[in-house]
N, C-alpha and C positions, 0 to 999 in steps of 0.2 A: 503493500500500500504506500510506499514512499512516493513523494512528489518527484517530478522529473528532475534528474540531476543536472547541474550546470555542466556545459561542455568542458572537458579537461579535468573534471573533478575525479577524485579517487573512485567514487561509485561508478562514474561513466567509464573510467579506464578498466575497472574490474569487469564490467559487462562486456566491453569491447574485447578484452583478453579471452574471456570465456567463449565468446562468439568465434574468435579466430581459432581457438583450439578445436571447437566443434567443426568449423569449416575445413580445417586441415585434415580431418578424417575422411572427407569426401561425402559424408552423410548429410542429408537434409535435416532440418529441424525436426520433422516428423519421424524420420528414421532414428535419429539420435534419441528422441523421447521414448521410442519403443525399446531401444536397447537399455535405457535407464528404468523402464517400467513406469514412466511418468506420462501425464497428459501432455500433448504437444504444446498447449497453452502455457504450461509451466516453463518449458524451455524458452519459449518466445518472450515471456515476461522477464526471465532472468537475463536474457541477452539484450533486452531493451531497458534494463534497470527498473522495470515496473514492479518487480518483486525482488526482495533482497535475499540472496542465498544464505543458507545456514552453513556451518562448518561441515556437516554431513553431506550437504548438497555438493560442496566443493570437492570432497573426497570422491564421491560417486562420479562427478563430472570428469575429474582428472583420470580416474580409472577407465571410464568408458572411452575417453578420448585417447588413451594410451600415452598421456602427456608426461612421460618420464623426464625429469630434469626441470620441469616447470613448477614443481611444488612450492619452492621457496618464493618465487616471483608472485604466484597467485595468492599464497598465504599472506604475504606482506601487503598486497593490494587489499585483501579482505580485512586485515587488521586496520589499515588506514581508513578504509571506507566505512568502518563501523562508527566512526566519529566524524561527522560532517558539519562544518561551520557555514552558516548561511549569513551573508552580509546584507544589512539593510540597504546600503548604497547600491550594491550589485542587483538586488532584487528590484529596486525602484527603477533601475536602468533597463530592465527587460521590457518587452512589449506588454502594454497594459499597465505597467507601473504598479503603483500602490494597490489599486483595486485587484489586480491579478494576483498579487501576493496573498491577500486575504482570501480570495476565492480558492486558491490552492490549499490553504489551511482548511477552508470550509469543506473541500472535497475529501481531504484526509479524514476529517471528523465525521463527515456524512457516511463514509464507508465503514467506519469503526462501530463496533457494538458498545464499547465502553471507553470513555475519555475521563480519566481521573486527573484532577487539577489541585495543586497545592501552591498557595501564595502566602508568604509570611507577613507581608505588609502592603499588598496591593490587591484590589478587586479584579478578578479575572474578566477578560474581555467578553465572555459569554454572558456575564451578569451586569454589564455596564449600561447605563442610560446614555442616550445620544449626547446630552449635555455634558456628562462626565467624560465621555470619549473625547469630545472636542477639547475640553480643558486639559485632559491628560496628554493628548497627542500634540498639543501646542506648547508644552513645557520644553525648556532647553534640552532635556534628556530625550525628547521625542523625535519623530522623523523629520520635523522641519529643519533641525540642525544636524541630526545624526545621519539623515538620508537625503538632505537637500530637497525635502518635499515642499511643494507649493501649497497655497491655501486650497487650490482645486484638488491636489493630491490628498490633503487631509479630509476633504469632503468625500472623496472616493473611498478612503479608508473607513470613514464613519458609515457610509452606505453599505459597504461590503461586510463590516462587522455586524451591522444590524441584520443583514441577510444571513450571516452565520448563526444568529440567535434562533433561527427557525428550528435548529437542532433541539432546542429545549422543549419543543412541542411534538417531537416525533416519539410515539409511544414505545418504540422498540429500543430506545437509547437508555444507557445507564450512565448518569453524569454525576459522580460524587465530587464535591468540592470541599476542601479544607482550607480555611483562611485563618491567619492570625488576627487577634483582636485589633492589632495595630492598623489593619486595613480599614477598620471602621472609623478610626480616629483621624487618619492622615487626610488633611484637607486638600482636595483637588478642585479648583474653581471656588466659587463663592458658597456661602452657607446654604442658599436655596438649592444649588446643585448637589451639595453633599447630603442634605436632608432628602431630596428626591431620590438619590441613589440608595440611601438606606431603606426608604419606603419600598423601592423596587426590589431590594433583597428579600424583604419579608413576603412580598407577593410571589416571587419566584420560588421561595422555599416551599410553597404549597403545591408545586407541580410534582406529579408522581415520577417524572424522569430525573428530578433534581434531589440530590441528597446533600444539603448544605450544612456544614459543621464548622464551628468556630473554636479556636484554641484561646481560651480566656487568659488574660495577663496573670491571674492568680494561680494558674495551673502550671506545674513543671512541664516543659516541653520534652517530648520523648526523643527528639533528634536536634542537632544543631541546625537552626533554620537559616542556612547560608544563602539559599536561592529558591525561587519558585520553579516548578516544573509541571509538564503535562505528560501523562502516559497514554499513548494511543494503543488500545488493546494490549497485546504483548509484543507489538511490532517495533516500536521505538519510543524513546523519551526525548522530549524537546525541552531544553533549558534555555530560557530567554536571557539575553544580555542587553546592554544599552545599544550596541551596534549591530545586533543580529540574533542568531539562535544557534545553539549547538544541538545537533540531532544524534543521539546515541543509539546504536543498533547492536552493540555487543550483548549477547544473551545473558551473560553473567551480570553486567551492569543493569540491564533492564530488570532482572530478578531482584537486584538489590534495591532499586528504586521502588519496585512494587512492595517489597517488604517495609521500606521506610514509610510509604504512603499508608500501609495497613496500620502501622504504629501511630501515625498522626491521626488517622480516622478513629481509632479506638479511644484516644485521649481527648478528642474534641467533643464539644457539646452540640447537640442537634435539636431539631423540632422546637418545642416550647422554650427550652433553655436558650437556644440560639435566638429565637424571636424576642425573648425577654431582654437579652443582652443588647440586641440591636435597638430596641425601644429605649433602653436606659442611655445608650450612647447618644441617640437623637435628642433626648431631653437635656442631657448635659451640654451638647453642642449649642442648643438654643439658649440655655441659661448663662453659659460662659462666653457667648459671642461678644467680643468687644464692641461691635458695631450695632448690637441689638438694643 
C-alpha cells in the first residue's frame, strides 16, 4: 500500500533491481509468478513498488531468479528502502503540489483497515477544524516557510485535509487516536478557534469509527513521548517532522511501534473521562483568557 516512490529513491531502485533480475531469467511476469506460486499481480506490484516486499519475498525472488552473487546488493537496497524520508519541499514541487500530497495520504488511509495515531502535543489532522488547519498551516513551522507554499497552496491543503476526514464516517474503519493533554492546551489561532476545535473533538468522539483517548498530565506516561506517529495497518509507520515525514517499513520497527501504541492506548482515558477533560480545558481557557 505504499505511495508511489520518488524516482531515484531506494524503494524505486529496489523495485527496478528486482525487475531486472526477473527479466534476466527470460521469464515473463506471469511465468515468474507461477514459479514462485504467487498471483501475477503480486509480482507486478513489487516490480512497480506498489507493494513492499518482505524479507521472505526477497529470498524467494532471488532463489527463483537464480541470482547468485546479488544477495548483498539486494539486501542492502531492502535495508535502505525500509526507511524513506519524504521532503515537504520535494512533495510540493511535484505535479498537483500540496493538494496531491494530501490526496496521496488520503489514498493510503482509504485502503487501510486501521490507522492508529499518537500525538503528544498536537491534534491530528483527521480531527482538525478548517479554522484550526489554516492557523496551524500558517505558522512559521508550517508549509508556507518549510515548503514555500503559497496562500493558494494552503487552501488546497485545507480542502484536501477536509476531504481526508471522510474516512471518519466510513463504517469499516478502525481509527484509534491517543493524544497528550498538552494538545488540548496549546493555542493555535485565537480563542474562538481553539474552543471550536475542542467542541469538534467531543462531537467526533461519538463516532463509532473513532476511539479517542487522552493521556492526562497527572498520569505517568508509559513511553517517552518524543514524537507523534501514525501506523497504517501493519504496513508502515509515518513519523512526521517539520520538513517532511519518515516512513518506516522494517517489520521489527513496525512491531515495536504497535507495541508502544498499545501501551499508550491502555494508559489513556477515553469516553466520558476524555469528554470531561476536554470540557474542563475549555472552561479554563475561557476563564484564563487575557483578552476575555
